[in-house]
MIKE-76072 format. One record per atom (N, C-alpha, C): chain; residue number from 1; x, z, y; residue in one letter; atom name. Coordinates in Angstrom, 2 decimals. Example, Ala and Ser with C-alpha at 12.3 -4.5 7.8 and 13.67 -1.06 7.14 Angstrom:
BEGIN
{chain=A; n=1; east=13.19; up=7.80; north=-5.69; res=A; atom=N}
{chain=A; n=1; east=12.30; up=7.80; north=-4.50; res=A; atom=CA}
{chain=A; n=1; east=13.20; up=7.80; north=-3.30; res=A; atom=C}
{chain=A; n=2; east=12.85; up=7.08; north=-2.25; res=S; atom=N}
{chain=A; n=2; east=13.67; up=7.14; north=-1.06; res=S; atom=CA}
{chain=A; n=2; east=12.90; up=7.87; north=0.03; res=S; atom=C}
//
This chain:
BEGIN
{chain=A; n=1; east=-134.45; up=221.74; north=-37.73; res=M; atom=N}
{chain=A; n=1; east=-135.41; up=221.08; north=-38.59; res=M; atom=CA}
{chain=A; n=1; east=-134.77; up=219.79; north=-39.11; res=M; atom=C}
{chain=A; n=2; east=-134.86; up=219.59; north=-40.36; res=S; atom=N}
{chain=A; n=2; east=-134.26; up=218.40; north=-40.95; res=S; atom=CA}
{chain=A; n=2; east=-135.26; up=217.24; north=-40.96; res=S; atom=C}
{chain=A; n=3; east=-134.75; up=216.05; north=-41.23; res=F; atom=N}
{chain=A; n=3; east=-135.60; up=214.86; north=-41.30; res=F; atom=CA}
{chain=A; n=3; east=-136.71; up=215.06; north=-42.32; res=F; atom=C}
{chain=A; n=4; east=-136.39; up=215.66; north=-43.46; res=N; atom=N}
{chain=A; n=4; east=-137.39; up=215.85; north=-44.51; res=N; atom=CA}
{chain=A; n=4; east=-138.51; up=216.79; north=-44.05; res=N; atom=C}
{chain=A; n=5; east=-138.17; up=217.81; north=-43.26; res=D; atom=N}
{chain=A; n=5; east=-139.18; up=218.72; north=-42.73; res=D; atom=CA}
{chain=A; n=5; east=-140.13; up=218.00; north=-41.79; res=D; atom=C}
{chain=A; n=6; east=-139.58; up=217.14; north=-40.93; res=V; atom=N}
{chain=A; n=6; east=-140.41; up=216.38; north=-39.99; res=V; atom=CA}
{chain=A; n=6; east=-141.33; up=215.44; north=-40.76; res=V; atom=C}
{chain=A; n=7; east=-140.78; up=214.75; north=-41.74; res=Y; atom=N}
{chain=A; n=7; east=-141.58; up=213.82; north=-42.54; res=Y; atom=CA}
{chain=A; n=7; east=-142.69; up=214.55; north=-43.27; res=Y; atom=C}
{chain=A; n=8; east=-142.38; up=215.68; north=-43.86; res=R; atom=N}
{chain=A; n=8; east=-143.39; up=216.47; north=-44.57; res=R; atom=CA}
{chain=A; n=8; east=-144.49; up=216.93; north=-43.61; res=R; atom=C}
{chain=A; n=9; east=-144.10; up=217.40; north=-42.43; res=D; atom=N}
{chain=A; n=9; east=-145.09; up=217.85; north=-41.45; res=D; atom=CA}
{chain=A; n=9; east=-146.01; up=216.72; north=-41.02; res=D; atom=C}
{chain=A; n=10; east=-145.46; up=215.52; north=-40.85; res=L; atom=N}
{chain=A; n=10; east=-146.29; up=214.38; north=-40.49; res=L; atom=CA}
{chain=A; n=10; east=-147.26; up=214.03; north=-41.61; res=L; atom=C}
{chain=A; n=11; east=-146.78; up=214.10; north=-42.83; res=L; atom=N}
{chain=A; n=11; east=-147.66; up=213.82; north=-43.97; res=L; atom=CA}
{chain=A; n=11; east=-148.78; up=214.84; north=-44.06; res=L; atom=C}
{chain=A; n=12; east=-148.49; up=216.07; north=-43.66; res=L; atom=N}
{chain=A; n=12; east=-149.49; up=217.13; north=-43.72; res=L; atom=CA}
{chain=A; n=12; east=-150.28; up=217.25; north=-42.41; res=L; atom=C}
{chain=A; n=13; east=-150.05; up=216.34; north=-41.48; res=D; atom=N}
{chain=A; n=13; east=-150.70; up=216.33; north=-40.17; res=D; atom=CA}
{chain=A; n=13; east=-150.38; up=217.54; north=-39.32; res=D; atom=C}
{chain=A; n=14; east=-149.32; up=218.27; north=-39.67; res=E; atom=N}
{chain=A; n=14; east=-148.94; up=219.44; north=-38.88; res=E; atom=CA}
{chain=A; n=14; east=-148.15; up=219.02; north=-37.65; res=E; atom=C}
{chain=A; n=15; east=-147.42; up=217.93; north=-37.74; res=G; atom=N}
{chain=A; n=15; east=-146.60; up=217.49; north=-36.62; res=G; atom=CA}
{chain=A; n=15; east=-147.21; up=216.32; north=-35.88; res=G; atom=C}
{chain=A; n=16; east=-148.45; up=215.98; north=-36.18; res=M; atom=N}
{chain=A; n=16; east=-149.06; up=214.79; north=-35.61; res=M; atom=CA}
{chain=A; n=16; east=-149.22; up=214.88; north=-34.10; res=M; atom=C}
{chain=A; n=17; east=-149.53; up=216.04; north=-33.55; res=D; atom=N}
{chain=A; n=17; east=-149.67; up=216.15; north=-32.10; res=D; atom=CA}
{chain=A; n=17; east=-148.37; up=215.81; north=-31.39; res=D; atom=C}
{chain=A; n=18; east=-147.26; up=216.33; north=-31.88; res=K; atom=N}
{chain=A; n=18; east=-145.96; up=216.04; north=-31.27; res=K; atom=CA}
{chain=A; n=18; east=-145.62; up=214.57; north=-31.42; res=K; atom=C}
{chain=A; n=19; east=-145.89; up=214.00; north=-32.57; res=A; atom=N}
{chain=A; n=19; east=-145.60; up=212.58; north=-32.78; res=A; atom=CA}
{chain=A; n=19; east=-146.46; up=211.72; north=-31.88; res=A; atom=C}
{chain=A; n=20; east=-147.71; up=212.06; north=-31.73; res=S; atom=N}
{chain=A; n=20; east=-148.61; up=211.29; north=-30.87; res=S; atom=CA}
{chain=A; n=20; east=-148.18; up=211.39; north=-29.41; res=S; atom=C}
{chain=A; n=21; east=-147.78; up=212.57; north=-28.99; res=Q; atom=N}
{chain=A; n=21; east=-147.32; up=212.74; north=-27.61; res=Q; atom=CA}
{chain=A; n=21; east=-146.05; up=211.94; north=-27.35; res=Q; atom=C}
{chain=A; n=22; east=-145.14; up=211.95; north=-28.31; res=A; atom=N}
{chain=A; n=22; east=-143.89; up=211.19; north=-28.15; res=A; atom=CA}
{chain=A; n=22; east=-144.17; up=209.70; north=-28.10; res=A; atom=C}
{chain=A; n=23; east=-145.05; up=209.22; north=-28.97; res=R; atom=N}
{chain=A; n=23; east=-145.39; up=207.79; north=-29.01; res=R; atom=CA}
{chain=A; n=23; east=-146.07; up=207.38; north=-27.71; res=R; atom=C}
{chain=A; n=24; east=-146.97; up=208.20; north=-27.20; res=T; atom=N}
{chain=A; n=24; east=-147.65; up=207.91; north=-25.94; res=T; atom=CA}
{chain=A; n=24; east=-146.67; up=207.88; north=-24.77; res=T; atom=C}
{chain=A; n=25; east=-145.76; up=208.84; north=-24.72; res=A; atom=N}
{chain=A; n=25; east=-144.78; up=208.89; north=-23.65; res=A; atom=CA}
{chain=A; n=25; east=-143.86; up=207.67; north=-23.69; res=A; atom=C}
{chain=A; n=26; east=-143.45; up=207.27; north=-24.88; res=L; atom=N}
{chain=A; n=26; east=-142.60; up=206.09; north=-25.03; res=L; atom=CA}
{chain=A; n=26; east=-143.33; up=204.83; north=-24.58; res=L; atom=C}
{chain=A; n=27; east=-144.58; up=204.67; north=-24.98; res=F; atom=N}
{chain=A; n=27; east=-145.35; up=203.50; north=-24.58; res=F; atom=CA}
{chain=A; n=27; east=-145.57; up=203.48; north=-23.07; res=F; atom=C}
{chain=A; n=28; east=-145.89; up=204.64; north=-22.48; res=D; atom=N}
{chain=A; n=28; east=-146.08; up=204.72; north=-21.04; res=D; atom=CA}
{chain=A; n=28; east=-144.80; up=204.34; north=-20.29; res=D; atom=C}
{chain=A; n=29; east=-143.66; up=204.83; north=-20.77; res=A; atom=N}
{chain=A; n=29; east=-142.39; up=204.50; north=-20.13; res=A; atom=CA}
{chain=A; n=29; east=-142.12; up=203.00; north=-20.22; res=A; atom=C}
{chain=A; n=30; east=-142.41; up=202.41; north=-21.36; res=F; atom=N}
{chain=A; n=30; east=-142.22; up=200.97; north=-21.54; res=F; atom=CA}
{chain=A; n=30; east=-143.11; up=200.17; north=-20.59; res=F; atom=C}
{chain=A; n=31; east=-144.40; up=200.50; north=-20.55; res=T; atom=N}
{chain=A; n=31; east=-145.30; up=199.74; north=-19.69; res=T; atom=CA}
{chain=A; n=31; east=-144.95; up=199.92; north=-18.21; res=T; atom=C}
{chain=A; n=32; east=-144.54; up=201.12; north=-17.83; res=N; atom=N}
{chain=A; n=32; east=-144.14; up=201.34; north=-16.44; res=N; atom=CA}
{chain=A; n=32; east=-142.89; up=200.54; north=-16.09; res=N; atom=C}
{chain=A; n=33; east=-141.94; up=200.48; north=-17.01; res=A; atom=N}
{chain=A; n=33; east=-140.72; up=199.71; north=-16.76; res=A; atom=CA}
{chain=A; n=33; east=-141.02; up=198.22; north=-16.63; res=A; atom=C}
{chain=A; n=34; east=-141.87; up=197.71; north=-17.49; res=V; atom=N}
{chain=A; n=34; east=-142.21; up=196.28; north=-17.45; res=V; atom=CA}
{chain=A; n=34; east=-142.98; up=195.94; north=-16.19; res=V; atom=C}
{chain=A; n=35; east=-143.97; up=196.75; north=-15.85; res=T; atom=N}
{chain=A; n=35; east=-144.76; up=196.43; north=-14.65; res=T; atom=CA}
{chain=A; n=35; east=-143.94; up=196.57; north=-13.38; res=T; atom=C}
{chain=A; n=36; east=-143.01; up=197.52; north=-13.36; res=T; atom=N}
{chain=A; n=36; east=-142.15; up=197.67; north=-12.19; res=T; atom=CA}
{chain=A; n=36; east=-141.21; up=196.47; north=-12.07; res=T; atom=C}
{chain=A; n=37; east=-140.63; up=196.07; north=-13.21; res=E; atom=N}
{chain=A; n=37; east=-139.71; up=194.93; north=-13.22; res=E; atom=CA}
{chain=A; n=37; east=-140.41; up=193.65; north=-12.78; res=E; atom=C}
{chain=A; n=38; east=-141.65; up=193.49; north=-13.17; res=R; atom=N}
{chain=A; n=38; east=-142.40; up=192.28; north=-12.87; res=R; atom=CA}
{chain=A; n=38; east=-143.14; up=192.37; north=-11.54; res=R; atom=C}
{chain=A; n=39; east=-143.06; up=193.52; north=-10.85; res=G; atom=N}
{chain=A; n=39; east=-143.70; up=193.68; north=-9.54; res=G; atom=CA}
{chain=A; n=39; east=-145.20; up=193.82; north=-9.62; res=G; atom=C}
{chain=A; n=40; east=-145.68; up=194.36; north=-10.72; res=C; atom=N}
{chain=A; n=40; east=-147.13; up=194.50; north=-10.90; res=C; atom=CA}
{chain=A; n=40; east=-147.68; up=195.80; north=-10.36; res=C; atom=C}
{chain=A; n=41; east=-146.83; up=196.70; north=-9.91; res=G; atom=N}
{chain=A; n=41; east=-147.30; up=197.99; north=-9.43; res=G; atom=CA}
{chain=A; n=41; east=-147.43; up=198.99; north=-10.54; res=G; atom=C}
{chain=A; n=42; east=-148.08; up=200.09; north=-10.22; res=K; atom=N}
{chain=A; n=42; east=-148.22; up=201.17; north=-11.20; res=K; atom=CA}
{chain=A; n=42; east=-149.38; up=200.89; north=-12.14; res=K; atom=C}
{chain=A; n=43; east=-149.20; up=201.36; north=-13.37; res=T; atom=N}
{chain=A; n=43; east=-150.26; up=201.25; north=-14.36; res=T; atom=CA}
{chain=A; n=43; east=-151.10; up=202.52; north=-14.32; res=T; atom=C}
{chain=A; n=44; east=-152.30; up=202.42; north=-14.86; res=K; atom=N}
{chain=A; n=44; east=-153.14; up=203.61; north=-14.96; res=K; atom=CA}
{chain=A; n=44; east=-152.63; up=204.48; north=-16.09; res=K; atom=C}
{chain=A; n=45; east=-152.55; up=205.79; north=-15.85; res=S; atom=N}
{chain=A; n=45; east=-152.08; up=206.71; north=-16.89; res=S; atom=CA}
{chain=A; n=45; east=-153.22; up=207.52; north=-17.44; res=S; atom=C}
//
């Protein structure tokens, strides 16, 4: 799949579930890394 195909799918909302899942996973990984580094414990998922 090329970049243009991904962009078109997002514009058509066909790839939105995958994009949302990726964004959520990235944010969760970031918050877990920060809270672990700062000794805050686990975050709610």
